Wavefront OBJ file of the C-alpha trace (Angstrom):
o trace
v 9.645 -13.633 18.501
v 11.295 -15.194 15.598
v 9.958 -17.128 13.015
v 10.695 -19.774 10.741
v 11.414 -21.225 7.580
v 12.507 -24.721 6.392
v 15.642 -24.556 4.085
v 16.121 -28.484 4.196
v 13.852 -31.354 5.859
v 10.183 -31.214 7.809
v 8.553 -29.861 10.004
v 5.917 -31.057 11.600
v 2.960 -27.911 12.906
v 1.133 -30.325 16.134
v -1.773 -29.627 18.305
v -2.374 -32.187 20.892
v -5.691 -32.712 22.359
v -7.383 -33.035 26.093
v -7.310 -36.841 24.821
v -3.807 -37.131 23.871
v -4.561 -37.592 19.661
v -2.061 -35.957 17.849
v -3.119 -33.323 15.629
v -1.471 -32.044 12.895
v -1.527 -28.106 11.183
v 1.579 -28.397 9.491
v 3.407 -30.155 7.318
v 6.658 -27.223 6.900
v 9.196 -28.322 4.408
v 11.733 -26.364 1.944
v 11.048 -23.624 1.450
v 7.766 -22.589 4.045
v 7.775 -20.820 7.018
v 6.862 -22.742 9.973
v 2.837 -21.543 11.904
v 2.903 -18.504 9.877
v 0.169 -16.942 11.788
v 1.795 -16.652 14.534
v 3.323 -13.282 13.312
v 0.270 -11.752 14.259
v -0.253 -14.094 17.642
v 1.290 -12.576 21.654
v 0.494 -16.653 21.815
v 1.130 -19.604 19.910
v -0.096 -22.993 20.952
v 1.604 -25.884 19.008
v 4.577 -27.185 18.339
v 7.261 -27.501 16.108
v 8.806 -31.195 15.560
v 11.425 -31.610 13.444
v 9.476 -34.486 11.299
v 12.892 -35.974 9.649
v 16.632 -34.140 10.379
v 15.992 -29.997 8.865
v 17.427 -27.259 8.365
v 16.005 -23.785 9.279
v 16.692 -20.568 9.065
v 15.840 -18.139 12.558
v 14.871 -14.286 11.518
v 12.922 -11.918 14.298
v 9.398 -11.817 14.479
v 9.792 -7.921 15.115
v 11.588 -7.451 12.024
v 8.898 -8.742 9.809
v 6.584 -6.511 10.815
v 8.176 -3.274 11.054
v 9.192 -4.514 7.415
v 5.858 -4.991 6.413
v 4.502 -2.314 7.995
v 6.677 -0.320 5.002
v 7.129 -2.715 2.454
v 3.615 -2.868 0.529
v 5.244 -5.199 -2.206
v 5.964 -7.773 0.580
v 3.005 -7.545 1.988
v 0.833 -7.527 -0.489
v 3.568 -10.903 -1.141
v 3.230 -12.783 2.007
v -1.518 -11.831 1.379
v -0.758 -13.587 -1.332
v 1.058 -17.136 0.315
v -1.033 -16.430 2.918
v -4.327 -16.327 0.561
v -3.423 -19.740 -1.046
v -2.350 -21.150 2.841
v -6.059 -20.824 3.059
v -7.414 -22.401 -0.240
v -5.064 -25.349 0.653
v -6.406 -26.320 4.491
v -9.684 -25.879 2.955
v -9.511 -27.899 0.249
v -7.988 -30.741 3.223
v -11.316 -29.908 4.605
v -13.549 -30.993 2.395
v -11.898 -34.034 1.197
v -11.273 -35.244 4.910
v -15.517 -34.840 4.796
v -15.538 -36.557 2.245
v -14.478 -39.731 3.773
l 1 2 3 4 5 6 7 8 9 10 11 12 13 14 15 16 17 18 19 20 21 22 23 24 25 26 27 28 29 30 31 32 33 34 35 36 37 38 39 40 41 42 43 44 45 46 47 48 49 50 51 52 53 54 55 56 57 58 59 60 61 62 63 64 65 66 67 68 69 70 71 72 73 74 75 76 77 78 79 80 81 82 83 84 85 86 87 88 89 90 91 92 93 94 95 96 97 98 99
């Protein structure tokens, strides 16, 4: 129901596998939004954990979705941001595949 931006510190978005392995999906530092895809998901199956003393700012997800519906410039900035996050995730996957 809310989106969170990290103001200070770091939030780790993680999921624990059935075998108990901890999978880190995102490390969000100051200026980053935590779990952007959750803006469009009814349920999001991850935990956000503060990796250090952290301050976050929250905004209602419904209000953000309404803003995106009426403001094309904001929607374009979000699309650009999400595309960049996909590029970064793919680069990380390539690096891990080479290991």
